[in-house]
C-alpha positions in Angstrom: 214.7 -183.8 -112.6 216.1 -183.2 -116.1 217.7 -186.4 -117.6 221.4 -186.3 -118.6 220.5 -186.9 -122.3 217.9 -184.1 -122.3 220.5 -181.8 -120.7 223.1 -182.6 -123.4 220.6 -182.0 -126.2 219.5 -178.7 -124.8 223.1 -177.6 -124.2 224.0 -178.5 -127.8 221.1 -176.5 -129.2 221.7 -173.5 -127.0 225.5 -173.6 -127.8 224.7 -173.7 -131.6 222.3 -170.8 -131.3 224.9 -168.8 -129.3 227.6 -169.6 -131.9 225.6 -168.1 -134.7 224.3 -165.2 -132.6 227.9 -164.5 -131.7 229.1 -164.5 -135.3 226.4 -161.9 -136.3 227.1 -159.9 -133.1 230.9 -159.5 -133.6 230.8 -156.0 -135.0 228.5 -154.8 -132.2 230.7 -156.6 -129.6 233.8 -154.9 -131.0 232.2 -151.5 -130.8 231.0 -152.1 -127.2 234.5 -153.2 -126.2 235.8 -149.7 -127.1 233.6 -148.3 -124.3 235.3 -150.4 -121.7 237.8 -148.8 -119.3 239.9 -151.9 -119.4 239.4 -153.7 -122.7 241.6 -156.7 -121.7 239.4 -157.3 -118.7 236.3 -157.0 -120.9 237.5 -159.6 -123.4 239.1 -162.0 -120.9 236.2 -162.1 -118.5 233.6 -162.5 -121.2 235.6 -165.4 -122.4 235.6 -166.9 -118.9 239.2 -166.0 -118.0 238.9 -164.5 -114.5 241.4 -163.2 -112.1 238.7 -163.2 -109.4 238.7 -166.2 -107.0 236.2 -166.9 -104.3 237.5 -166.1 -100.8 237.6 -169.1 -98.4 235.3 -169.2 -95.4 232.7 -166.8 -96.8 229.2 -167.2 -98.3 229.2 -165.8 -101.9 226.1 -164.3 -103.6 226.4 -163.6 -107.3 224.1 -160.8 -108.6 223.9 -160.3 -112.3 222.5 -157.1 -113.9 223.0 -156.7 -117.6 223.4 -152.9 -118.0 222.8 -149.5 -116.6 219.1 -149.8 -115.9 219.3 -153.1 -114.1 222.4 -152.0 -112.1 220.6 -148.9 -111.0 217.5 -150.9 -110.1 219.3 -153.2 -107.7 221.7 -150.7 -106.1 219.9 -150.4 -102.8 219.2 -154.1 -102.8 222.9 -154.8 -103.1 223.6 -152.3 -100.3 221.0 -154.2 -98.2 222.6 -157.5 -98.9 226.0 -156.2 -97.7 224.4 -154.6 -94.6 222.3 -157.6 -93.6 225.0 -160.2 -94.3 228.4 -158.6 -93.4 230.2 -161.9 -93.7 229.0 -162.5 -97.2 231.0 -161.8 -100.3 228.9 -160.1 -103.0 229.9 -160.4 -106.7 228.2 -158.2 -109.3 228.4 -158.9 -113.0 227.3 -156.9 -116.0 227.3 -157.5 -119.8 228.0 -153.9 -121.0 230.9 -151.6 -120.2 228.4 -148.8 -119.3 226.8 -151.2 -116.8 230.2 -152.0 -115.4 231.0 -148.3 -115.0 227.7 -147.8 -113.2 228.5 -150.7 -110.9 231.7 -149.1 -109.8 229.6 -147.3 -107.2 229.2 -150.7 -105.5 232.9 -151.0 -104.7 233.0 -148.7 -101.7 230.7 -151.1 -99.8 232.8 -154.2 -100.6 231.4 -155.6 -103.8 233.6 -157.3 -106.4 232.9 -156.7 -110.1 233.2 -158.9 -113.2 231.9 -159.1 -116.7 229.3 -161.8 -117.3 230.7 -164.7 -119.4 229.4 -165.6 -122.9 226.5 -168.0 -122.5 228.4 -171.0 -124.0 228.2 -174.1 -121.9 231.9 -174.8 -121.4 232.6 -171.2 -120.6 229.9 -170.7 -118.1 230.6 -174.1 -116.4 234.3 -173.1 -116.0 233.3 -169.8 -114.5 230.7 -171.4 -112.2 233.2 -174.0 -111.0 235.8 -171.3 -110.3 233.5 -168.9 -108.5 231.3 -171.6 -106.9 228.6 -169.2 -105.6 226.1 -170.2 -102.9 223.3 -168.3 -104.6 222.8 -166.6 -108.0 220.4 -163.7 -108.4 219.5 -162.6 -112.0 218.0 -159.2 -112.3 214.8 -158.5 -114.3 214.9 -160.4 -117.6 218.3 -162.1 -117.5 217.4 -165.5 -118.9 220.7 -167.1 -120.0 219.8 -170.7 -120.8 223.3 -172.4 -120.6 224.2 -170.5 -117.5 221.0 -171.5 -115.7 221.2 -175.1 -116.8 224.8 -175.4 -115.8 224.1 -173.9 -112.4 221.3 -176.4 -111.9 223.6 -179.3 -112.9 226.2 -178.1 -110.4 223.6 -177.8 -107.6 223.9 -174.0 -107.4 220.5 -172.3 -106.7 219.6 -169.5 -109.1 216.5 -167.2 -109.1 215.1 -164.0 -110.7 214.8 -160.8 -108.7 212.8 -157.8 -109.7 211.5 -160.0 -112.6 209.4 -158.9 -115.5 208.4 -160.3 -118.8 206.9 -158.3 -121.6 204.1 -159.5 -124.0 206.7 -159.6 -126.8 209.0 -161.8 -124.8 206.1 -164.1 -123.8 205.2 -164.5 -127.4 208.8 -165.4 -128.3 209.2 -167.8 -125.5 206.0 -169.6 -126.4 207.3 -170.3 -129.9 210.2 -172.1 -128.3 208.4 -173.5 -125.3 209.9 -177.0 -125.6 213.4 -175.4 -125.3 212.8 -172.7 -122.7 210.5 -174.6 -120.3 213.4 -176.7 -118.8 215.4 -173.5 -118.3 212.6 -171.9 -116.3 212.1 -175.1 -114.4 215.8 -175.0 -113.4 215.2 -171.7 -111.5 214.5 -172.1 -107.8 212.3 -168.9 -107.5 211.1 -165.9 -109.5 210.5 -162.7 -107.5 208.5 -160.6 -110.0 207.1 -157.0 -110.2 203.4 -157.5 -110.9 200.6 -160.1 -111.0 200.7 -159.8 -114.7 204.4 -160.9 -114.8 203.5 -163.9 -112.5 200.6 -164.9 -114.9 202.9 -164.7 -117.9 205.6 -166.9 -116.3 202.9 -169.4 -115.3 201.7 -169.5 -118.9 205.2 -170.7 -119.8 204.8 -173.6 -117.5 206.5 -172.2 -114.4 205.1 -173.7 -111.1 203.1 -170.9 -109.5 204.5 -171.8 -106.1 207.9 -170.6 -107.4 206.6 -167.1 -108.4 206.2 -164.4 -105.9 205.0 -160.8 -106.6 207.1 -158.3 -104.6 206.9 -155.1 -106.6 209.3 -153.1 -108.6 212.6 -152.1 -107.0 213.1 -149.2 -109.4 210.6 -147.2 -107.4 213.0 -147.4 -104.4 216.1 -146.2 -106.2 214.9 -142.6 -107.0 215.6 -139.7 -104.7 212.6 -137.5 -104.1 213.4 -134.0 -105.4 210.1 -132.1 -106.0 211.5 -128.6 -106.2 215.1 -127.7 -106.7 215.5 -124.7 -109.0 219.1 -124.4 -108.0 220.0 -127.2 -110.5 218.5 -125.2 -113.3 220.6 -122.2 -112.4 223.8 -124.3 -112.0 223.3 -125.7 -115.5 223.2 -122.2 -116.8 219.5 -121.5 -117.5 217.7 -118.4 -116.4 215.0 -118.7 -113.8 212.3 -117.8 -116.4 213.5 -120.4 -118.9 211.2 -123.4 -119.6 213.4 -126.5 -120.0 212.4 -129.6 -121.9 214.5 -132.7 -121.1 214.5 -135.6 -123.5 215.7 -138.5 -121.4 217.3 -141.8 -122.5 216.8 -141.1 -126.2 217.8 -143.4 -129.1 218.8 -142.7 -132.6 216.1 -141.0 -134.6 214.3 -139.5 -131.5 216.6 -136.5 -131.1 215.7 -135.2 -134.5 212.0 -135.5 -133.5 212.6 -133.5 -130.3 214.8 -130.8 -131.9 212.2 -130.2 -134.6 209.4 -130.0 -132.1 211.2 -127.5 -129.9 212.1 -125.4 -133.0 208.4 -125.1 -133.8 207.4 -124.4 -130.1 210.0 -121.7 -129.6 207.9 -119.4 -131.8 205.3 -119.4 -129.0 207.7 -120.1 -126.1 210.8 -118.0 -126.7 212.3 -119.0 -123.4 212.0 -122.8 -124.2 215.3 -124.6 -123.9 216.1 -128.2 -124.8 218.4 -130.7 -123.0 219.1 -134.1 -124.6 220.4 -137.1 -122.6 221.0 -140.0 -125.0 220.5 -143.5 -123.5 224.1 -144.2 -124.6 226.3 -141.2 -123.8 228.9 -142.3 -126.4 226.3 -141.1 -129.0 226.7 -137.5 -127.8 228.7 -136.5 -130.9 226.0 -138.0 -133.2 223.4 -136.1 -131.2 225.4 -132.8 -131.5 225.5 -133.2 -135.3 221.7 -133.6 -135.3 221.4 -130.5 -133.2 223.4 -128.5 -135.8 221.3 -129.8 -138.6 218.1 -128.5 -137.0 219.5 -125.1 -136.2 220.7 -125.6 -132.6 224.2 -125.0 -131.2 225.3 -128.1 -129.2 227.0 -127.8 -125.9 228.3 -130.9 -124.0 227.6 -131.3 -120.3 231.2 -132.3 -119.7 232.4 -128.9 -120.9 229.5 -126.8 -119.6 230.6 -123.6 -117.9 227.4 -122.6 -116.2 226.0 -120.5 -119.1 223.5 -121.6 -121.7 222.9 -119.1 -124.6 219.5 -118.7 -126.3 220.0 -121.2 -129.1 222.1 -123.8 -127.4 221.1 -127.4 -126.8 222.8 -129.0 -123.8 223.8 -132.6 -124.5 224.6 -135.1 -121.7 227.8 -137.0 -122.6 228.5 -138.6 -119.2 226.9 -141.6 -117.5 224.9 -141.3 -114.3 224.0 -137.7 -114.7 220.4 -137.7 -115.9 218.7 -138.4 -112.6 220.5 -135.5 -111.0 219.3 -133.0 -113.5 215.6 -134.0 -113.9 214.6 -131.3 -111.3 215.8 -128.7 -113.8 213.1 -129.6 -116.2 209.5 -128.3 -116.7 208.6 -131.3 -118.9 210.2 -134.6 -119.7 210.0 -136.6 -122.9 211.0 -140.2 -122.4 213.1 -141.8 -125.1 213.1 -145.3 -126.4 209.4 -144.9 -126.9 209.0 -143.2 -130.3 210.9 -146.1 -132.0 210.2 -149.8 -131.5 212.6 -150.2 -128.6 210.3 -150.8 -125.7 210.5 -147.5 -123.8 212.7 -146.2 -120.9 212.0 -145.8 -117.2 209.7 -142.9 -116.3 210.1 -143.3 -112.5 213.0 -140.9 -112.1 211.4 -137.8 -113.6 208.1 -138.7 -111.8 210.0 -138.8 -108.4 211.0 -135.2 -109.2 207.3 -134.3 -109.7 207.8 -133.7 -113.4 205.1 -134.5 -116.1 206.1 -137.1 -118.6 205.3 -137.5 -122.3 206.1 -140.9 -123.9 205.7 -142.5 -127.3 203.6 -145.6 -127.9 206.5 -148.2 -127.7 206.6 -148.9 -124.0 206.4 -152.7 -123.9 209.3 -153.0 -121.4 207.7 -150.6 -119.0 204.0 -151.3 -119.7 203.0 -152.0 -116.1 204.9 -148.9 -114.8 203.3 -146.6 -117.3 199.9 -148.0 -116.5 200.0 -146.6 -113.0 201.4 -143.2 -114.1 198.9 -142.8 -116.9 196.0 -143.8 -114.6 197.2 -141.1 -112.2 197.3 -138.5 -114.9 201.0 -137.8 -114.6 202.1 -139.3 -117.9 200.6 -139.2 -121.4 201.2 -141.8 -124.1 201.3 -139.9 -127.4 202.2 -140.4 -131.1 205.0 -138.7 -132.8 202.6 -136.3 -134.5 201.1 -135.2 -131.1 204.4 -134.2 -129.6 204.1 -130.5 -130.4 200.5 -130.2 -129.5 200.8 -132.0 -126.1 204.0 -130.1 -125.2 202.2 -126.9 -126.0 199.2 -127.8 -123.8 201.4 -128.6 -120.8 203.8 -125.7 -121.0 201.0 -123.2 -121.4 199.2 -124.4 -118.3 201.3 -124.1 -115.1 198.5 -125.5 -113.0 198.1 -128.6 -115.2 201.8 -129.1 -115.4 202.3 -128.9 -111.6 199.3 -131.2 -111.0 200.7 -133.8 -113.4 204.0 -133.7 -111.6 202.4 -133.9 -108.2 200.4 -137.0 -109.1 203.5 -138.7 -110.5 205.3 -138.1 -107.2 202.4 -139.6 -105.3 202.6 -142.8 -107.4 206.3 -143.2 -106.7 205.7 -142.8 -102.9 202.9 -145.3 -102.9 204.9 -147.9 -104.9 207.9 -148.0 -102.7 209.0 -150.9 -100.5 209.9 -153.6 -103.1 213.6 -153.6 -102.1 212.8 -154.3 -98.5 210.4 -157.1 -99.5 213.1 -158.7 -101.7 215.6 -158.5 -98.9 213.3 -160.1 -96.4 212.6 -162.9 -98.9 216.3 -163.5 -99.4 216.9 -163.5 -95.7 214.3 -166.3 -95.2 215.9 -168.2 -98.1 219.4 -168.0 -96.7 218.3 -169.2 -93.3 217.2 -172.4 -95.0 220.6 -174.0 -95.1 219.4 -176.9 -97.3 218.8 -174.4 -100.1 222.4 -173.1 -99.9 225.1 -174.6 -102.1 228.2 -174.4 -99.8 
């Protein structure tokens, strides 16, 4: 049990760190606020001023998912919580406006939505006391020290679901082990994706009895769509067109893709390019990059079902990409040709599409391991993009076999959501673990 003096010292240190982090992050925070559908709600709730109040007579589970990827990963889990515990209120929080927009899809089955408060001790304590949840579930990598410490102090059980920890994060935590260890010790359980994740948490001093390997829920969120040429036609492509989709790209990667496609079109005149930036608000920036490299940009929101020879379709809406992966012949995953950590290759693989990725995949290392081992994904350098794309597009048999192997991986990896739900069911039946 953490002593009161130790708790106060840690709180002071984390508050000080958050203060300086907040000062340097103000420009980024201001820009993010402009994406919010309701800026007042965004500011107020992040500062701990909530209109939401816990309903009386109901158990309340608070699920936190920082942004779009984490929200998508827990969607079926949230649905399962609502289905299995009809008398339970489910509160979902996000940090980003895009995550909040994605979480709007949870409202039809009775979830309430808020923005996650700034991780400053008096703010999170105020919010925790107001909401008074019975259980807190933090998705993937959401380690907010003050929030976790204050929940522990108030006797509110908190744990990680679909947890993962990259080698980079492990290294960072180790450097501040004396600070972060009490935070991990304050968690009641960690439900993680792989044995490697469990080992890394244990290296940080987490009791192994708290860590349970249940798999990756992201494999359960994807819809299987092996062949659906109708999507290609609806978007405006001809049947004989070869479509390269660059998914979840970040700044600097679009130029790389446009230049590669420009070279490849000399050999593949029917090659078309579709860019889906990780943050749709960058669509105008991507359009300008398209013009610089000789393409005519066309936004998805204004598409009319026709794509001319030199047009590049650019996704400028959230939640669209997974629906259009079946239109592709090859997918290049963004976030991997810059030191970002990669993006999720599961969705294109569930559509039986081959995947090319850059070398920066630390956030999805375990996921890529299984796809690369199966031969459905290739990890390449920036300089190999043209060559590897050429090899795949010129060999229909190889392309289809890569896609098929990726689909088989997805099918074999499913089931983590059900395992998480069963674990939570067992937890909730142990009334001594519940806060209310």
